[in-house]
LUMMISE-943208 format. One record per residue (C-alpha): residue number from 0; residue in one letter; x, y, z. Coordinates in nm, 2 decimals, decimal comma. Layout:
<pts>
{pt NUM A {X Y Z}}
...
</pts>
This chain:
<pts>
{pt 0 M {-3,41 4,64 3,52}}
{pt 1 T {-3,14 4,74 3,81}}
{pt 2 Q {-3,28 5,11 3,86}}
{pt 3 F {-3,67 4,97 3,84}}
{pt 4 I {-3,57 4,75 4,12}}
{pt 5 H {-3,42 5,04 4,28}}
{pt 6 H {-3,73 5,28 4,31}}
{pt 7 L {-3,92 4,96 4,43}}
{pt 8 P {-4,03 5,03 4,81}}
{pt 9 R {-3,85 4,84 5,07}}
{pt 10 Q {-4,13 4,55 5,16}}
{pt 11 H {-4,17 4,47 4,77}}
{pt 12 K {-3,78 4,43 4,77}}
{pt 13 V {-3,78 4,18 5,01}}
{pt 14 V {-4,07 3,97 4,86}}
{pt 15 I {-3,82 3,97 4,52}}
{pt 16 A {-3,56 3,83 4,76}}
{pt 17 L {-3,74 3,60 4,93}}
{pt 18 I {-3,87 3,44 4,59}}
{pt 19 L {-3,51 3,44 4,41}}
{pt 20 G {-3,43 3,25 4,72}}
{pt 21 A {-3,70 2,98 4,68}}
{pt 22 L {-3,59 2,94 4,32}}
{pt 23 L {-3,24 2,88 4,38}}
{pt 24 L {-3,31 2,61 4,63}}
{pt 25 L {-3,56 2,43 4,41}}
{pt 26 A {-3,26 2,39 4,11}}
{pt 27 L {-2,99 2,30 4,39}}
{pt 28 L {-3,26 1,99 4,53}}
{pt 29 P {-3,17 1,62 4,39}}
{pt 30 S {-3,37 1,55 4,13}}
{pt 31 E {-3,56 1,21 4,09}}
{pt 32 K {-3,32 0,83 4,09}}
{pt 33 A {-3,28 0,83 3,71}}
{pt 34 S {-3,34 0,48 3,59}}
{pt 35 A {-3,15 0,28 3,33}}
{pt 36 S {-3,26 0,19 3,00}}
{pt 37 R {-3,36 -0,14 2,92}}
{pt 38 N {-3,13 -0,15 2,66}}
{pt 39 T {-2,82 -0,06 2,88}}
{pt 40 S {-2,67 -0,25 3,17}}
{pt 41 S {-2,54 -0,06 3,51}}
{pt 42 A {-2,20 -0,11 3,60}}
{pt 43 E {-2,28 -0,32 3,88}}
{pt 44 E {-2,45 -0,54 3,67}}
{pt 45 L {-2,12 -0,62 3,48}}
{pt 46 E {-1,85 -0,88 3,56}}
{pt 47 L {-1,53 -0,91 3,45}}
{pt 48 G {-1,51 -1,25 3,23}}
{pt 49 K {-1,86 -1,30 3,22}}
{pt 50 R {-2,00 -1,39 2,85}}
{pt 51 Y {-2,29 -1,21 2,80}}
{pt 52 A {-2,59 -1,29 2,53}}
{pt 53 L {-2,43 -1,12 2,23}}
{pt 54 E {-2,11 -1,33 2,26}}
{pt 55 L {-2,31 -1,68 2,32}}
{pt 56 H {-2,51 -1,56 2,02}}
{pt 57 V {-2,21 -1,51 1,80}}
{pt 58 A {-2,08 -1,84 1,95}}
{pt 59 A {-2,43 -2,01 1,89}}
{pt 60 L {-2,40 -1,86 1,48}}
{pt 61 E {-2,03 -2,01 1,47}}
{pt 62 A {-2,13 -2,37 1,59}}
{pt 63 E {-2,42 -2,35 1,33}}
{pt 64 D {-2,19 -2,29 1,08}}
{pt 65 N {-1,97 -2,55 1,17}}
{pt 66 E {-2,22 -2,80 1,20}}
{pt 67 L {-2,37 -2,67 0,82}}
{pt 68 L {-2,00 -2,76 0,67}}
{pt 69 D {-1,99 -3,09 0,89}}
{pt 70 N {-2,33 -3,21 0,72}}
{pt 71 L {-2,20 -3,13 0,35}}
{pt 72 E {-2,19 -3,40 0,07}}
{pt 73 W {-1,83 -3,36 -0,04}}
{pt 74 Q {-1,69 -3,48 -0,35}}
{pt 75 S {-1,35 -3,53 -0,49}}
{pt 76 Y {-1,26 -3,44 -0,87}}
{pt 77 Q {-0,91 -3,54 -0,99}}
{pt 78 V {-0,87 -3,29 -1,26}}
{pt 79 R {-0,80 -3,44 -1,63}}
{pt 80 S {-0,60 -3,31 -1,96}}
{pt 81 G {-0,79 -3,04 -2,12}}
{pt 82 D {-1,00 -2,96 -1,84}}
{pt 83 S {-1,12 -2,59 -1,72}}
{pt 84 L {-1,30 -2,47 -1,47}}
{pt 85 A {-1,59 -2,44 -1,68}}
{pt 86 R {-1,59 -2,81 -1,76}}
{pt 87 I {-1,54 -2,90 -1,40}}
{pt 88 F {-1,84 -2,76 -1,29}}
{pt 89 Q {-2,06 -2,84 -1,55}}
{pt 90 R {-1,92 -3,23 -1,47}}
{pt 91 L {-2,05 -3,19 -1,13}}
{pt 92 D {-2,37 -3,04 -1,20}}
{pt 93 F {-2,30 -2,67 -1,06}}
{pt 94 S {-2,46 -2,41 -1,27}}
{pt 95 A {-2,32 -2,13 -1,47}}
{pt 96 Q {-2,42 -1,89 -1,22}}
{pt 97 Q {-2,26 -2,05 -0,93}}
{pt 98 L {-1,93 -2,04 -1,15}}
{pt 99 H {-1,97 -1,70 -1,20}}
{pt 100 R {-2,03 -1,62 -0,86}}
{pt 101 V {-1,71 -1,82 -0,74}}
{pt 102 T {-1,48 -1,67 -0,99}}
{pt 103 Q {-1,57 -1,34 -0,82}}
{pt 104 A {-1,41 -1,45 -0,52}}
{pt 105 E {-1,08 -1,26 -0,47}}
{pt 106 D {-0,84 -1,51 -0,46}}
{pt 107 A {-1,02 -1,73 -0,71}}
{pt 108 S {-0,79 -1,65 -1,00}}
{pt 109 L {-0,59 -1,90 -0,84}}
{pt 110 L {-0,78 -2,19 -0,94}}
{pt 111 Q {-0,65 -2,11 -1,33}}
{pt 112 R {-0,32 -2,29 -1,17}}
{pt 113 I {-0,53 -2,58 -1,15}}
{pt 114 H {-0,34 -2,88 -1,42}}
{pt 115 P {-0,39 -3,29 -1,45}}
{pt 116 G {-0,36 -3,47 -1,17}}
{pt 117 D {-0,49 -3,18 -0,89}}
{pt 118 T {-0,79 -3,27 -0,69}}
{pt 119 L {-1,08 -3,02 -0,60}}
{pt 120 H {-1,29 -3,14 -0,32}}
{pt 121 V {-1,69 -2,97 -0,32}}
{pt 122 G {-1,94 -2,94 -0,07}}
{pt 123 R {-2,28 -2,90 -0,15}}
{pt 124 N {-2,61 -2,84 0,06}}
{pt 125 P {-2,91 -3,09 0,04}}
{pt 126 D {-3,04 -2,85 -0,26}}
{pt 127 G {-2,71 -2,90 -0,47}}
{pt 128 E {-2,58 -2,57 -0,40}}
{pt 129 L {-2,19 -2,55 -0,37}}
{pt 130 V {-2,11 -2,42 -0,04}}
{pt 131 Q {-1,74 -2,49 0,00}}
{pt 132 L {-1,47 -2,58 -0,25}}
{pt 133 T {-1,10 -2,66 -0,14}}
{pt 134 Y {-0,77 -2,69 -0,34}}
{pt 135 E {-0,44 -2,73 -0,24}}
{pt 136 L {-0,20 -2,49 -0,38}}
{pt 137 N {0,10 -2,69 -0,23}}
{pt 138 D {0,21 -2,87 0,09}}
{pt 139 M {0,15 -2,59 0,28}}
{pt 140 E {-0,12 -2,36 0,17}}
{pt 141 T {-0,47 -2,48 0,04}}
{pt 142 L {-0,75 -2,24 -0,12}}
{pt 143 L {-1,09 -2,23 0,07}}
{pt 144 I {-1,41 -2,05 -0,15}}
{pt 145 T {-1,69 -2,05 0,07}}
{pt 146 L {-2,09 -1,94 0,02}}
{pt 147 M {-2,14 -1,65 0,21}}
{pt 148 E {-2,52 -1,59 0,38}}
{pt 149 D {-2,59 -1,28 0,10}}
{pt 150 G {-2,53 -1,54 -0,17}}
{pt 151 S {-2,18 -1,41 -0,28}}
{pt 152 Y {-1,83 -1,63 -0,21}}
{pt 153 A {-1,53 -1,54 -0,03}}
{pt 154 S {-1,21 -1,68 0,00}}
{pt 155 Q {-0,89 -1,75 0,27}}
{pt 156 R {-0,59 -1,88 0,21}}
{pt 157 D {-0,55 -2,21 0,50}}
{pt 158 L {-0,18 -2,21 0,58}}
{pt 159 S {-0,05 -2,53 0,74}}
{pt 160 E {0,23 -2,53 1,05}}
{pt 161 V {0,56 -2,65 0,92}}
{pt 162 E {0,80 -2,79 1,17}}
{pt 163 V {1,14 -2,73 1,01}}
{pt 164 R {1,41 -3,04 1,12}}
{pt 165 Y {1,76 -3,09 1,00}}
{pt 166 G {1,90 -3,34 0,80}}
{pt 167 F {2,27 -3,47 0,71}}
{pt 168 A {2,44 -3,63 0,42}}
{pt 169 N {2,83 -3,69 0,33}}
{pt 170 A {3,02 -3,88 0,08}}
{pt 171 T {3,34 -3,95 -0,06}}
{pt 172 I {3,37 -3,89 -0,44}}
{pt 173 S {3,49 -4,23 -0,60}}
{pt 174 S {3,39 -4,16 -1,00}}
{pt 175 S {3,20 -3,84 -1,01}}
{pt 176 F {3,02 -3,60 -0,78}}
{pt 177 W {2,70 -3,65 -0,90}}
{pt 178 N {2,69 -4,07 -0,80}}
{pt 179 A {2,83 -3,97 -0,46}}
{pt 180 G {2,52 -3,77 -0,38}}
{pt 181 V {2,31 -4,02 -0,47}}
{pt 182 Q {2,47 -4,25 -0,28}}
{pt 183 A {2,45 -3,97 0,02}}
{pt 184 G {2,04 -3,96 -0,01}}
{pt 185 L {2,04 -3,63 -0,17}}
{pt 186 T {1,77 -3,51 -0,40}}
{pt 187 Q {1,88 -3,44 -0,78}}
{pt 188 A {1,78 -3,07 -0,69}}
{pt 189 Q {1,99 -3,06 -0,37}}
{pt 190 I {2,28 -3,21 -0,57}}
{pt 191 M {2,27 -2,93 -0,78}}
{pt 192 N {2,23 -2,67 -0,54}}
{pt 193 L {2,55 -2,79 -0,36}}
{pt 194 A {2,71 -2,79 -0,71}}
{pt 195 E {2,59 -2,41 -0,74}}
{pt 196 L {2,70 -2,32 -0,40}}
{pt 197 F {3,05 -2,43 -0,46}}
{pt 198 G {3,09 -2,35 -0,82}}
{pt 199 W {3,26 -2,04 -0,79}}
{pt 200 D {3,59 -2,19 -0,67}}
{pt 201 V {3,54 -2,54 -0,77}}
{pt 202 D {3,52 -2,64 -1,19}}
{pt 203 F {3,27 -2,96 -1,12}}
{pt 204 V {3,37 -3,09 -1,46}}
{pt 205 M {3,76 -3,05 -1,43}}
{pt 206 D {3,85 -3,04 -1,11}}
{pt 207 I {3,71 -3,33 -0,90}}
{pt 208 R {3,89 -3,61 -0,82}}
{pt 209 P {3,84 -3,92 -0,62}}
{pt 210 G {3,89 -3,88 -0,25}}
{pt 211 D {3,75 -3,51 -0,26}}
{pt 212 H {3,45 -3,54 0,00}}
{pt 213 F {3,16 -3,31 0,13}}
{pt 214 S {2,91 -3,27 0,41}}
{pt 215 V {2,58 -3,11 0,40}}
{pt 216 I {2,32 -3,01 0,66}}
{pt 217 F {1,98 -2,91 0,49}}
{pt 218 E {1,63 -2,85 0,65}}
{pt 219 E {1,38 -3,10 0,64}}
{pt 220 R {1,00 -2,95 0,62}}
{pt 221 F {0,72 -3,16 0,85}}
{pt 222 I {0,36 -3,11 0,87}}
{pt 223 D {0,16 -3,29 1,14}}
{pt 224 G {0,49 -3,52 1,16}}
{pt 225 E {0,45 -3,61 0,79}}
{pt 226 F {0,79 -3,51 0,58}}
{pt 227 I {0,66 -3,27 0,28}}
{pt 228 G {1,03 -3,21 0,15}}
{pt 229 T {1,35 -3,06 0,18}}
{pt 230 G {1,44 -2,70 0,20}}
{pt 231 S {1,75 -2,53 0,20}}
{pt 232 I {2,08 -2,59 0,29}}
{pt 233 V {2,23 -2,42 0,60}}
{pt 234 A {2,57 -2,54 0,62}}
{pt 235 A {2,80 -2,75 0,35}}
{pt 236 E {3,18 -2,83 0,34}}
{pt 237 F {3,38 -2,94 0,03}}
{pt 238 S {3,75 -3,07 -0,02}}
{pt 239 N {3,89 -3,08 -0,34}}
{pt 240 Q {4,23 -3,19 -0,41}}
{pt 241 G {4,32 -3,07 -0,05}}
{pt 242 D {4,14 -2,71 -0,01}}
{pt 243 S {3,87 -2,68 0,19}}
{pt 244 F {3,59 -2,44 0,15}}
{pt 245 Q {3,27 -2,39 0,36}}
{pt 246 A {2,93 -2,20 0,31}}
{pt 247 I {2,72 -2,07 0,58}}
{pt 248 R {2,36 -1,94 0,53}}
{pt 249 H {2,29 -1,65 0,69}}
{pt 250 D {1,94 -1,50 0,79}}
{pt 251 N {1,91 -1,28 0,46}}
{pt 252 G {1,94 -1,56 0,26}}
{pt 253 N {2,28 -1,59 0,09}}
{pt 254 Y {2,57 -1,76 0,15}}
{pt 255 Y {2,93 -1,64 0,29}}
{pt 256 K {3,23 -1,81 0,37}}
{pt 257 P {3,27 -1,84 0,75}}
{pt 258 D {3,52 -1,50 0,74}}
{pt 259 G {3,20 -1,32 0,60}}
{pt 260 R {3,30 -1,33 0,23}}
{pt 261 N {3,03 -1,40 -0,02}}
{pt 262 M {3,04 -1,72 -0,17}}
{pt 263 R {2,93 -1,58 -0,50}}
{pt 264 Q {3,15 -1,41 -0,72}}
{pt 265 A {3,07 -1,22 -1,02}}
{pt 266 F {3,13 -1,49 -1,27}}
{pt 267 L {3,05 -1,88 -1,26}}
{pt 268 R {3,33 -2,09 -1,35}}
{pt 269 A {3,15 -2,28 -1,59}}
{pt 270 P {2,81 -2,17 -1,74}}
{pt 271 V {2,72 -2,54 -1,80}}
{pt 272 A {2,68 -2,83 -1,54}}
{pt 273 F {2,82 -3,16 -1,53}}
{pt 274 N {2,94 -3,20 -1,86}}
{pt 275 R {3,29 -3,30 -2,02}}
{pt 276 V {3,57 -3,08 -2,14}}
{pt 277 S {3,62 -3,20 -2,53}}
{pt 278 S {3,87 -2,90 -2,57}}
{pt 279 D {4,06 -2,69 -2,30}}
{pt 280 F {4,17 -2,34 -2,36}}
{pt 281 N {4,47 -2,39 -2,58}}
{pt 282 P {4,69 -2,08 -2,81}}
{pt 283 R {4,83 -2,34 -3,02}}
{pt 284 R {4,53 -2,61 -3,08}}
{pt 285 V {4,52 -2,75 -3,44}}
{pt 286 H {4,17 -2,69 -3,55}}
{pt 287 P {3,94 -3,04 -3,61}}
{pt 288 V {3,80 -2,96 -3,91}}
{pt 289 T {4,10 -2,72 -4,10}}
{pt 290 G {4,38 -2,91 -3,96}}
{pt 291 Q {4,54 -2,55 -3,97}}
{pt 292 V {4,72 -2,42 -3,61}}
{pt 293 R {4,50 -2,18 -3,48}}
{pt 294 P {4,50 -2,07 -3,12}}
{pt 295 H {4,16 -2,15 -2,94}}
{pt 296 N {4,03 -1,92 -2,70}}
{pt 297 G {3,80 -2,06 -2,50}}
{pt 298 I {3,67 -2,41 -2,37}}
{pt 299 D {3,44 -2,64 -2,56}}
{pt 300 Y {3,18 -2,81 -2,35}}
{pt 301 A {3,06 -3,14 -2,46}}
{pt 302 A {2,71 -3,21 -2,41}}
{pt 303 A {2,34 -3,31 -2,55}}
{pt 304 T {2,21 -3,07 -2,75}}
{pt 305 G {1,91 -2,89 -2,59}}
{pt 306 T {2,15 -2,88 -2,27}}
{pt 307 P {2,08 -2,57 -2,09}}
{pt 308 V {2,33 -2,29 -2,13}}
{pt 309 M {2,34 -2,03 -1,83}}
{pt 310 A {2,46 -1,66 -1,83}}
{pt 311 A {2,82 -1,69 -1,61}}
{pt 312 G {2,73 -1,31 -1,50}}
{pt 313 D {2,51 -1,03 -1,45}}
{pt 314 G {2,50 -0,82 -1,75}}
{pt 315 R {2,36 -0,71 -2,11}}
{pt 316 V {2,34 -0,89 -2,42}}
{pt 317 V {2,54 -0,69 -2,71}}
{pt 318 E {2,51 -0,99 -2,99}}
{pt 319 S {2,26 -1,22 -3,01}}
{pt 320 G {2,26 -1,38 -3,38}}
{pt 321 Y {2,38 -1,67 -3,64}}
{pt 322 N {2,68 -1,68 -3,88}}
{pt 323 N {2,84 -1,99 -4,06}}
{pt 324 L {3,12 -2,01 -3,82}}
{pt 325 N {2,97 -1,95 -3,46}}
{pt 326 G {2,61 -2,09 -3,55}}
{pt 327 N {2,38 -1,94 -3,32}}
{pt 328 Y {2,60 -1,74 -3,07}}
{pt 329 V {2,51 -1,49 -2,79}}
{pt 330 F {2,77 -1,22 -2,65}}
{pt 331 I {2,76 -1,05 -2,31}}
{pt 332 Q {2,89 -0,73 -2,18}}
{pt 333 H {2,95 -0,73 -1,79}}
{pt 334 G {3,04 -0,38 -1,66}}
{pt 335 E {3,34 -0,20 -1,90}}
{pt 336 R {3,61 -0,48 -1,85}}
{pt 337 Y {3,41 -0,83 -1,93}}
{pt 338 V {3,30 -0,99 -2,20}}
{pt 339 T {3,13 -1,36 -2,23}}
{pt 340 K {3,08 -1,56 -2,58}}
{pt 341 Y {2,86 -1,86 -2,60}}
{pt 342 L {2,91 -2,05 -2,96}}
{pt 343 H {2,73 -2,29 -3,16}}
{pt 344 L {2,40 -2,32 -2,94}}
{pt 345 N {2,10 -2,48 -3,07}}
{pt 346 R {1,89 -2,19 -2,98}}
{pt 347 R {1,90 -1,88 -2,83}}
{pt 348 D {1,63 -1,73 -2,56}}
{pt 349 V {1,75 -1,39 -2,57}}
{pt 350 Q {1,78 -1,09 -2,76}}
{pt 351 R {2,03 -0,82 -2,83}}
{pt 352 G {2,00 -0,54 -2,57}}
{pt 353 A {1,85 -0,79 -2,30}}
{pt 354 R {1,96 -0,73 -1,92}}
{pt 355 V {2,04 -1,10 -1,77}}
{pt 356 R {2,12 -1,26 -1,46}}
{pt 357 Q {2,37 -1,46 -1,34}}
{pt 358 G {2,27 -1,83 -1,37}}
{pt 359 Q {1,97 -1,71 -1,61}}
{pt 360 R {1,93 -1,93 -1,93}}
{pt 361 I {2,04 -1,76 -2,27}}
{pt 362 G {1,99 -2,10 -2,45}}
{pt 363 T {2,12 -2,43 -2,53}}
{pt 364 V {2,37 -2,66 -2,62}}
{pt 365 G {2,38 -2,73 -3,00}}
{pt 366 A {2,57 -2,83 -3,29}}
{pt 367 T {2,54 -2,51 -3,52}}
{pt 368 G {2,79 -2,34 -3,76}}
{pt 369 R {3,16 -2,51 -3,84}}
{pt 370 V {3,14 -2,78 -3,55}}
{pt 371 T {3,19 -3,17 -3,57}}
{pt 372 G {2,92 -3,23 -3,26}}
{pt 373 A {2,75 -3,07 -3,02}}
{pt 374 H {2,91 -2,89 -2,77}}
{pt 375 L {2,89 -2,52 -2,63}}
{pt 376 H {3,21 -2,29 -2,74}}
{pt 377 Y {3,28 -2,03 -2,44}}
{pt 378 E {3,51 -1,73 -2,43}}
{pt 379 F {3,60 -1,47 -2,16}}
{pt 380 L {3,76 -1,16 -2,22}}
{pt 381 V {3,93 -0,89 -2,00}}
{pt 382 N {3,94 -0,58 -2,14}}
{pt 383 G {3,90 -0,69 -2,49}}
{pt 384 V {4,20 -1,01 -2,41}}
{pt 385 H {4,07 -1,42 -2,41}}
{pt 386 R {4,18 -1,55 -2,09}}
{pt 387 N {4,13 -1,89 -1,97}}
{pt 388 P {3,79 -1,94 -1,80}}
{pt 389 R {3,93 -2,19 -1,58}}
{pt 390 T {4,22 -2,00 -1,44}}
{pt 391 V {4,12 -1,65 -1,47}}
{pt 392 D {4,08 -1,46 -1,10}}
{pt 393 L {3,73 -1,39 -1,08}}
{pt 394 P {3,58 -1,04 -0,90}}
{pt 395 A {3,39 -1,14 -0,57}}
{pt 396 A {3,04 -1,01 -0,51}}
{pt 397 E {3,00 -0,79 -0,20}}
{pt 398 S {3,09 -0,93 0,14}}
{pt 399 L {2,93 -0,94 0,45}}
{pt 400 P {2,90 -0,58 0,63}}
{pt 401 R {3,07 -0,54 0,93}}
{pt 402 S {2,76 -0,46 1,14}}
{pt 403 E {2,64 -0,83 1,07}}
{pt 404 M {2,92 -0,94 1,13}}
{pt 405 A {2,86 -1,07 1,52}}
{pt 406 Q {2,53 -1,19 1,44}}
{pt 407 F {2,68 -1,42 1,12}}
{pt 408 N {2,94 -1,51 1,34}}
{pt 409 V {2,72 -1,70 1,63}}
{pt 410 I {2,55 -1,87 1,32}}
{pt 411 V {2,87 -1,98 1,17}}
{pt 412 E {2,98 -2,16 1,53}}
{pt 413 Q {2,66 -2,30 1,56}}
{pt 414 R {2,68 -2,44 1,18}}
{pt 415 L {3,04 -2,58 1,22}}
{pt 416 A {2,97 -2,75 1,53}}
{pt 417 Q {2,67 -2,92 1,36}}
{pt 418 L {2,89 -3,07 1,08}}
{pt 419 E {3,14 -3,16 1,32}}
{pt 420 S {2,92 -3,34 1,58}}
{pt 421 Q {2,73 -3,52 1,26}}
{pt 422 R {3,04 -3,65 1,08}}
{pt 423 R {3,18 -3,80 1,43}}
{pt 424 V {2,81 -3,99 1,44}}
{pt 425 M {2,87 -4,10 1,07}}
{pt 426 V {3,23 -4,19 1,16}}
{pt 427 A {3,11 -4,41 1,45}}
{pt 428 M {2,81 -4,54 1,24}}
{pt 429 N {3,04 -4,70 0,99}}
{pt 430 D {3,33 -4,79 1,24}}
{pt 431 N {3,01 -5,04 1,45}}
{pt 432 D {2,90 -5,13 1,09}}
{pt 433 E {3,26 -5,24 0,98}}
{pt 434 L {3,27 -5,46 1,35}}
</pts>
C-alpha cells in the first residue's frame, strides 16, 4: 500500500490527505448527548438519605405482613399427658399435610420437647390455615414457626433481653447450714451450689458448727422488669470454726480464691451431701455385725436409700460389681496415685472401663452386702494405702494463669467491696429493727 501511494501523482496524494483529515475530524467531534434509560436514575436525581419506590414497596409489604399476623385468630393449647404433636394438630383441626410442612422447618425438632403443662399458641387465617405457631422454650427464648409465601414454614428463635441485677444473702448458722440457707432466702439450688463451691475446703457433714456464717452475692435475672429467676453466684464468703474462705467467679466461669488459686480441688471431701456420719475412719473399730476388732478404712455416711452418690474426682471405673460383703460397689482410679471406693450401693450407674467426671452420679446409697442399715461406705487410697478422706491433703486444680491475674484482681476488688458494703447495710438494718 505504501509503495502504491508513493507512485501516485502529487495531486492525487493531496486529495487522499484531505479525505483522511476530514474523516479524522468527524471521529473527534462529540456525539449526540446520550439519554438515560427509563430504568436508570441519573446522579443528579439521587439524594442521600431519601427513600425511593423500592424501599417504600418493601416497607409496605412488611406492614402488610404485620397486619396479616395481627388479624389472625389466635388459640392457646395446653399440652396434656400423652400428647404428641400429631395428636395436638388433630385436636386443633389442622391437616396432616400442615403438620408435615411444619415439621420440615429448621428448628421444628424443638417441638419434641413439649411436655404436659407447656402451652402452644397458634394463629390461623380466615381459611383455617396455620400461619404462625409459638412455643416458649424457656424464660428467655421463644420458638416461632411462620408460614411463608411459597407455602413452606420457616422457624426463628426470639430472644428476650435479660437484665442482670445482683442479690445478697447472709446468715449465721444455729442448727444446720441448710436451715440457715433457707432462712436467708436462698433457693434449694443456691444452697447446694454454695455447699459445692466450698465443698473442697469444708466438710458440710462434720465441720459445720453453730456460729459459722456466710455471705453470698448472686445474679438475679429480669425480663421487662419481671423477675424470671436467679443466675450464678458471683462471690461468696464462708466462715467455718474461725477460718474464712472466699470464692470469686472469674469471667471464664470458674471460681478462684482472691490470690488466684482454684476453689476446685482434684477430689470432693465427701461424695454425698448433707448426711450424717455413722462411722468414722478408725483403724481399731469394733465391727457392728461380727463384734470383732477390725480396721474401718473408710467413712460411713448414713443416708436414705436412693440418695445420689457422686464421683469424688475425675477418673476411670476399674471395678463395678457385687459380692456378699460389699454389696454393689464401684472403684475409681484417679491417675496413678489415687483410688476411691464406694460400697453398699443400692444401684450402680457406671460400668467398668467408663470415664467419669468429678460430681458425676455413679450410683445411689443402699443397704446391700453385710450391713445393718442404708449407708455409703467410702474409702480413699493413696499409693495403695488407706487414708482418712476427711483429713488427707487433697491435690488442687490448676490456679489462674499469671497473664489473667491483673484482670482478675479488678474483679476481686469489686466483689469483695460489694460483699462488705452489703454486710454493713444488713447490720444497719438489723440494728434499726432492734431499736
